[in-house]
C-alpha positions as CSV (number, residue, x, y, z in Angstrom):
1,X,-124.9,65.6,79.1
2,X,-128.4,66.8,79.8
3,X,-128.5,69.9,81.9
4,X,-129.7,69.2,85.4
5,X,-132.6,71.3,86.7
6,X,-131.7,72.7,90.1
7,X,-128.2,71.1,90.3
8,X,-127.4,72.1,93.9
9,X,-130.8,70.9,95.2
10,X,-130.2,67.7,93.3
11,X,-126.8,67.3,94.8
12,X,-128.2,67.9,98.3
13,X,-130.7,65.0,97.7
14,X,-128.0,62.7,96.4
15,X,-125.7,63.4,99.3
16,X,-128.4,62.8,101.8
17,X,-130.1,59.7,100.2
18,X,-127.4,57.8,98.3
19,X,-124.0,56.2,98.8
20,X,-122.6,57.9,95.7
21,X,-119.1,59.4,95.8
22,X,-118.5,63.2,95.6
23,X,-117.0,62.8,92.2
24,X,-120.1,60.9,90.9
25,X,-122.5,63.5,92.3
26,X,-120.4,66.3,90.9
27,X,-120.2,64.8,87.5
28,X,-124.0,64.3,87.3
29,X,-124.9,67.7,88.7
30,X,-122.2,69.7,86.8
31,X,-120.6,70.9,90.1
32,X,-117.0,70.8,91.4
33,X,-116.3,67.8,93.7
34,X,-115.2,70.3,96.4
35,X,-118.6,72.0,96.2
36,X,-120.3,68.7,96.7
37,X,-118.0,68.0,99.7
38,X,-119.0,71.4,101.1
39,X,-122.7,70.4,100.7
40,X,-121.9,67.2,102.7
41,X,-120.1,69.2,105.4
42,X,-123.0,71.6,105.6
43,X,-120.9,74.6,104.4
44,X,-122.6,74.9,101.0
45,X,-126.4,75.0,100.1
46,X,-127.3,74.9,103.8
47,X,-130.8,76.4,103.2
48,X,-131.5,74.5,99.9
49,X,-134.1,71.7,100.1
50,X,-133.1,68.6,98.2
51,X,-134.7,67.7,94.9
52,X,-135.2,64.1,94.0
53,X,-134.0,63.6,90.4
54,X,-135.8,60.3,90.1
55,X,-139.2,61.8,91.1
56,X,-138.8,64.7,88.7
57,X,-137.7,62.4,85.8
58,X,-134.1,63.4,85.4
59,X,-132.6,60.1,86.6
60,X,-133.7,56.5,86.4
61,X,-133.5,54.1,89.3
62,X,-131.4,51.7,87.2
63,X,-128.8,54.4,86.6
64,X,-128.7,55.2,90.3
65,X,-128.4,51.5,91.3
66,X,-125.6,51.0,88.8
67,X,-123.7,54.0,90.1
68,X,-124.0,52.9,93.7
69,X,-122.5,49.5,92.8
70,X,-119.4,51.0,91.2
71,X,-117.7,54.3,92.1
72,X,-116.3,54.4,88.6
73,X,-119.7,54.5,87.0
74,X,-121.0,57.9,85.8
75,X,-124.7,58.4,85.7
76,X,-126.4,59.6,82.6
77,X,-129.3,62.1,83.0
78,X,-132.5,61.6,81.0
79,X,-134.7,64.3,79.5
80,X,-137.6,65.1,81.8
81,X,-140.7,66.6,80.3
82,X,-141.5,67.8,83.8
83,X,-138.2,69.5,84.0
84,X,-138.6,71.1,80.6
85,X,-141.9,72.6,81.6
86,X,-140.3,74.2,84.7
87,X,-137.5,75.9,82.8
88,X,-138.0,79.6,82.7
89,X,-138.9,80.9,79.3
90,X,-137.6,84.2,77.9
91,X,-140.4,86.7,77.4
92,X,-140.8,88.2,74.0
93,X,-140.2,91.9,73.7
94,X,-143.2,94.0,74.7
95,X,-145.1,95.1,71.6
96,X,-146.5,98.6,71.7
97,X,-149.2,99.5,69.2
98,X,-148.2,102.3,66.8
99,X,-151.0,104.5,68.2
100,X,-149.5,104.3,71.6
101,X,-145.8,104.7,70.8
102,X,-146.1,108.5,70.8
103,X,-147.2,108.3,74.5
104,X,-144.1,106.5,75.7
105,X,-142.1,109.6,76.3
106,X,-144.8,110.9,78.7
107,X,-144.8,107.6,80.6
108,X,-141.0,107.7,80.8
109,X,-141.1,111.2,82.1
110,X,-143.6,110.0,84.8
111,X,-141.2,107.4,85.9
112,X,-138.3,109.8,86.1
113,X,-140.3,112.3,88.2
114,X,-142.2,109.9,90.5
115,X,-140.1,106.8,90.7
116,X,-136.4,107.6,90.0
117,X,-135.5,104.4,92.0
118,X,-136.8,102.3,89.1
119,X,-133.8,101.2,86.9
120,X,-133.8,102.1,83.3
121,X,-133.8,98.4,82.3
122,X,-137.1,97.9,84.1
123,X,-138.6,100.9,82.5
124,X,-137.4,99.7,79.1
125,X,-139.0,96.3,79.5
126,X,-142.3,97.6,80.8
127,X,-142.7,100.3,78.2
128,X,-141.0,98.7,75.3
129,X,-138.5,101.5,74.9
130,X,-134.7,102.0,74.9
131,X,-132.2,103.3,77.4
132,X,-131.1,105.9,74.9
133,X,-134.6,107.3,74.8
134,X,-134.8,107.4,78.6
135,X,-131.5,109.2,78.7
136,X,-132.7,111.8,76.2
137,X,-135.8,112.5,78.2
138,X,-133.9,112.6,81.4
139,X,-131.4,115.1,79.9
140,X,-134.1,117.0,78.0
141,X,-132.3,116.3,74.7
142,X,-135.3,114.5,73.2
143,X,-136.5,116.1,70.0
144,X,-140.0,116.6,71.5
145,X,-138.9,117.6,75.0
146,X,-141.0,120.8,75.0
147,X,-144.2,118.8,74.6
148,X,-143.5,115.9,77.0
149,X,-145.7,115.8,80.1
150,X,-145.5,113.1,82.8
151,X,-148.5,110.7,82.6
152,X,-148.6,107.3,84.3
153,X,-148.4,104.3,81.9
154,X,-151.6,102.8,83.2
155,X,-153.6,105.9,82.1
156,X,-151.8,105.7,78.7
157,X,-152.6,102.0,78.3
158,X,-149.0,101.0,78.1
159,X,-149.1,98.7,81.2
160,X,-151.6,97.3,83.7
161,X,-151.8,98.5,87.2
162,X,-150.5,95.1,88.5
163,X,-147.4,95.3,86.2
164,X,-146.7,98.9,87.3
165,X,-147.1,98.1,91.0
166,X,-144.8,95.0,90.6
167,X,-142.0,97.1,89.0
168,X,-142.3,99.9,91.6
169,X,-142.4,97.4,94.5
170,X,-139.3,95.6,93.3
171,X,-137.4,98.8,92.9
172,X,-138.5,100.0,96.3
173,X,-137.5,96.8,98.0
174,X,-134.0,96.9,96.4
175,X,-133.5,100.5,97.4
176,X,-134.5,99.7,101.0
177,X,-132.0,96.8,101.1
178,X,-129.3,99.0,99.6
179,X,-130.0,101.7,102.1
180,X,-129.9,99.3,104.9
181,X,-126.5,98.0,103.8
182,X,-125.2,101.5,103.6
183,X,-126.6,102.4,107.0
184,X,-129.0,104.9,105.7
185,X,-132.2,105.2,107.8
186,X,-135.3,107.4,107.3
187,X,-136.6,108.6,110.7
188,X,-139.9,109.7,109.2
189,X,-140.6,106.3,107.6
190,X,-140.6,105.2,104.0
191,X,-140.7,108.1,101.4
192,X,-141.5,106.0,98.4
193,X,-145.2,106.3,97.4
194,X,-147.1,103.5,95.8
195,X,-147.7,103.8,92.1
196,X,-151.4,104.2,92.7
197,X,-150.7,107.4,94.7
198,X,-148.4,108.9,92.0
199,X,-150.8,108.7,89.1
200,X,-153.3,111.0,87.5
201,X,-154.5,112.5,90.8
202,X,-151.0,113.6,91.7
203,X,-150.4,115.0,88.2
204,X,-153.6,117.1,88.5
205,X,-152.6,118.4,91.9
206,X,-149.2,119.5,90.6
207,X,-150.6,121.1,87.4
208,X,-151.2,124.6,88.8
209,X,-147.7,124.8,90.2
210,X,-146.3,124.1,86.7
211,X,-148.1,127.0,85.0
212,X,-146.2,130.2,84.3
C-alpha cells in the first residue's frame, strides 16, 4: 500500500468528514483501530488539523464512495505527485573543499569553547566532520592540538552566518527547555550569547589573556 502523507492528519479528516469505520480508516492510514477511536474521542491528535486526502491527491472520490457503501471495502491509496514533492529529502553530506579541511579543527575548537550546548551531531553536520575528531579536539588528543586556535566557522568560510545562527539558536532553545524541565533558572537572564557575539571580535579580545 502507498504510504500516506500525514497519516494522523488524514485520519482526523476522515473521522470528521466521512462515515467510514475505524477499521477502514486505520487500514488506509496505517494506524491501529484503537488509535483512530482515540482520535474520534478527542483523546489522540487533539491539536492536529485534518488533511483532506482527496484534495492532496492520495485518495479518489470513487474509492471513498465505495468504502462508505460497504464497511468491508478497503480503500486503495493512489500516488500523489503533490505528496511526493512534500516528502522531506535527505540532505547530502556537506562537502568541504580540500583547502578548507585543515581549518575544521579551529572551527570545532570555537564551538567547544563558545557554544558547548551545541550537540556533536550538529557540529558534525555543519562542518562536515566526525564525532571522533570532535572528541579528539575536546580531549586535546588531536595530532595537531598544539596549533589549534578557536576561529568561528563563518570567518573560515565553512558555513554561512545564517546556518551558524540556526544551529546555535536550536541548541539554545533545547537547553532552555531542558533547564525548565529540570527546574533550573538563571536569575541574571540568559547566559548564551548569539553566534554573532562570539566570533572574531571575542577572539581578539581574549587573545592577550592567552599569551604567556
